[in-house]
Every structure is written in structure tokens, then in C-alpha cells.
C-alpha positions, -999 to 999 in steps of 0.1 A, spaced: 0 0 0 27 24 8 44 18 -26 12 28 -44 7 60 -23 43 72 -28 41 79 -66 8 97 -61 23 120 -35 53 126 -57 29 136 -85 9 157 -63 40 176 -52 50 183 -88 15 195 -95 18 221 -67 53 231 -78 41 235 -114 10 255 -103 32 278 -84 56 283 -112 27 289 -136 11 313 -112 42 333 -107 50 336 -144 13 344 -151 18 377 -132 46 387 -154 40 376 -190 7 394 -196 28 425 -199 51 409 -223 26 392 -247 -3 398 -270 -31 378 -282 -38 359 -250 -67 336 -250 -99 348 -235 -101 323 -207 -63 326 -199 -48 325 -173 -78 313 -153 -67 293 -121 -30 301 -127 -39 338 -126 -57 334 -95 -27 315 -80 -5 343 -94 -26 369 -76 -24 350 -44 14 346 -49 17 384 -53 -3 391 -21 18 365 -2 51 380 -15 38 415 -4 26 403 30 59 383 37 84 408 24 65 442 29 73 449 -8 44 473 -10 57 484 -43 44 452 -59 8 462 -52 8 483 -84 11 449 -102 -25 440 -93 -45 468 -110 -21 468 -139 -26 431 -144 -63 436 -142 -62 463 -168 -40 442 -190 -64 412 -188 -93 436 -196 -76 450 -226 -68 414 -239 -105 405 -234 -117 436 -252 -92 430 -281 -107 395 -285 -142 409 -286 -133 434 -312 -112 409 -335 -131 379 -329 -99 360 -334 -98 323 -336 -73 317 -308 -74 289 -284 -92 301 -253 -63 292 -230 -34 303 -253 -8 322 -232 0 346 -260 25 356 -284 58 370 -270 56 404 -285 82 422 -265 109 395 -267 104 391 -304 105 428 -312 131 439 -286 155 409 -287 147 398 -322 137 361 -314 122 343 -345 110 312 -327 80 317 -303 91 290 -279 127 303 -276 114 338 -271 92 325 -242 119 304 -228 149 327 -231 138 362 -242 111 369 -216 132 357 -187 160 379 -198 137 409 -199 122 401 -165 158 395 -151 169 428 -165 138 446 -152 143 429 -118 180 440 -115 170 476 -125 142 475 -98 166 463 -71 177 499 -67 142 510 -60 132 481 -38 151 450 -30 122 426 -26 103 442 -56 134 435 -78 138 400 -64 102 392 -74 111 398 -111 145 382 -107 129 351 -94 101 355 -118 126 353 -147 134 317 -134 97 309 -132 91 321 -168 119 299 -181 107 268 -161 71 274 -171 79 274 -208 103 244 -205 76 224 -187 50 234 -213 73 224 -242 80 190 -224 42 184 -220 36 193 -255 61 168 -267 46 141 -246 12 148 -260 26 147 -296 42 113 -288 8 100 -273 -10 111 -305 16 95 -327 14 62 -307 -25 63 -308 -21 68 -347 1 38 -350 -21 17 -328 -52 28 -349 -33 16 -382 -25 -16 -366 -60 -23 -354 -74 -11 -388 -52 -38 -405 -62 -64 -380 -99 -57 -388 -92 -58 -427 -74 -91 -422 -38 -77 -427 -11 -83 -403 
């Protein structure tokens, strides 16, 4: 019984870690991206909001409180943009990395999200360290969260593609079995 419970606890732990990483990065990337899906970030945004409030309560970095109304205005502008354009985006799409692709000249969306946006967050955090130590640290650590978030998303997407490819191979095999071919 204990052996069966151990992997489940390990999986639950990683789910919590992933939720924290996604929540933290969800408080930063709406300022760096365009065309965010209308239902995004959803629960991760709520976790991110909680994370900002916890960070402010623990570190007394009251300078981060400006992030909450700006975040809300950013989400509102993204929603209004979707209503106007009626764009056919996935509802939970995390957006195109506009700032990283324009400022740092990245051509690949995944690379811009994995390397460009963390570099921008890191630079902003270092610049902000002069204003407020914990405010700057939030964005410095947020750079790591952005990089980890995109790496985990890419890994998840690769696994989904592998599963779809395996299902396609199995479907062909079963079709051949039904037709009488082996």
C-alpha cells in the first residue's frame, strides 16, 4: 500500500510546484505578450494573484501592489481585443511573446518565451533592485519561473505529440487487424 501511495504523493507535489511556477509567471507575462486567450490565465492567474499578495505580506514589498491593478487592466484589454477581433485563438493560449520578439529579435515563439522573456524580467528585476530590494527580487525570481514554465509546457507538448503518434500507429495496426492484414 505504501508503494502505491508514494508515486501519487510525488505527482501531487510536482503538480503544486508546477502550479506555483505557472502562477508566478502568469503575473509577469501578460505585460510581455499579445493575443492571450480569452480564458487565460484562469486558475493560474488566481494562484499568481495569491502569490503576489503572499510576497507583499511576507516581504513588505508594497511597491508590488501596483502589479495587481495593472494586471487587471492588461487582462481587460486582452479581453476587449478578442471581442473586437473575434480572433480564432485557443481560449487558454498564453499569448505571443511580442516584447521578446521585437526587442530581442527572437524568431521562434518557444525560444522567445523560454529565453527572451526571462532575460527581460531579469533585467527589469535587476534595475528594480535599486528601487526596492524585494520588488526587484520578485522579477529576478520571476525570470526563473518564466523559463521553467515554458520548459515544462514544451515538455508536456512533446509528450502529447508522442501519445498522439502512438495512438495513430495503434489505430493503423487495429485497422489492419480488422481488414485481415497483419
